[in-house]
C-alpha positions in Angstrom: 101.2 104.4 104.9 102.4 102.2 102.0 99.0 100.7 101.7 97.4 104.1 101.5 99.9 105.2 98.9 99.1 102.1 96.9 95.4 102.8 97.2 95.9 106.4 95.9 98.1 105.2 93.0 95.5 102.6 92.0 92.7 105.2 92.2 94.8 107.5 90.0 95.4 104.8 87.4 91.8 103.8 87.5 90.6 107.2 86.7 93.2 107.9 84.1 91.9 105.0 82.0 88.2 105.9 82.4 86.0 106.4 79.3 83.9 109.5 78.5 80.1 109.5 78.7 77.5 111.1 76.5 76.1 114.5 77.4 72.4 115.0 78.1 70.0 117.3 79.8 71.2 119.3 82.9 71.6 117.0 85.9 70.5 118.5 89.3 73.4 116.7 91.0 76.0 118.2 88.7 78.7 120.2 90.6 82.0 120.1 92.3 82.1 117.8 95.3 85.1 118.4 97.6 86.3 116.0 100.3 85.5 117.2 103.8 86.2 114.2 105.9 87.4 110.6 105.8 87.4 107.6 108.0 89.5 104.4 107.9 89.2 101.5 110.3 86.9 103.6 112.5 89.4 106.4 112.8 88.9 110.0 111.5 91.5 111.1 109.0 92.3 114.6 108.0 91.8 115.0 104.2 95.1 117.0 104.0 97.0 114.1 105.6 95.8 111.7 103.0 95.4 114.0 100.0 97.9 116.7 100.2 96.5 118.6 97.2 92.9 117.8 98.0 90.4 115.3 96.7 87.4 116.3 94.6 84.9 114.8 92.2 83.2 117.0 89.6 79.9 115.5 88.4 78.9 116.7 85.0 75.9 116.2 82.8 75.5 113.0 80.8 77.1 110.7 83.4 80.6 112.3 83.0 82.8 113.1 85.9 86.3 114.4 86.6 88.3 113.3 89.6 90.8 115.9 90.7 93.8 114.6 92.6 97.5 115.5 92.9 97.1 118.4 90.4 95.8 116.1 87.7 92.3 115.3 86.2 91.0 111.8 85.5 87.7 111.0 83.7 85.1 108.5 84.7 81.4 107.7 84.3 78.8 107.9 87.0 75.2 106.9 87.7 72.6 107.6 90.4 69.7 105.3 91.2 67.6 106.9 93.8 70.4 108.0 96.2 72.7 105.1 95.3 75.8 106.5 93.6 78.2 104.5 91.4 81.2 105.6 89.4 83.5 103.4 87.3 86.3 103.2 84.8 89.4 101.1 84.2 88.0 98.0 85.8 87.4 99.5 89.3 84.3 101.1 90.9 83.4 103.7 93.5 80.1 103.2 95.4 78.2 105.1 98.0 75.3 107.5 98.3 74.4 111.0 97.0 71.7 113.2 98.4 71.2 116.9 98.7 74.8 117.8 97.7 76.4 115.3 100.1 78.3 112.2 98.7 79.4 109.4 100.9 81.9 107.0 99.2 82.2 103.7 101.0 85.0 101.2 101.1 86.9 103.2 98.5 88.8 100.6 96.4 88.5 98.0 99.1 90.5 100.0 101.5 87.9 100.4 104.2 88.2 104.1 103.7 84.9 106.2 103.7 85.1 109.7 102.3 82.4 112.4 102.6 82.4 115.0 99.8 80.2 118.1 99.7 79.0 120.3 96.9 78.6 123.7 98.6 76.4 125.1 95.8 73.9 122.2 96.1 73.8 122.2 99.9 73.1 125.9 100.0 70.2 125.4 97.5 68.8 122.6 99.7 68.8 124.8 102.8 
């Protein structure tokens, strides 16, 4: 549990130090992605057990994003190359995939945790 707490603290600090991006044309992937499931070391984890106040990532136009955690907001930058997602700030990175309103973050901050986030507005549009 201490390792998990350290991971969450590091993620919070990372995002608190993130820089702002420039705005651009509307991005079809922009929206609020909320964590629905997580796995660590092959075991399923309840999001509420790991993130008491939830875990979400709001992708905005122009490569900007806001990470919502523990009642606070942290800024970072994001890019998408095909379906390969990358977000960074403060010397750390989040990597995974993003397609049709579903984001899969892999090996979050070298913790072996994988988190699935969903943007309901975009998954409805893709149905």
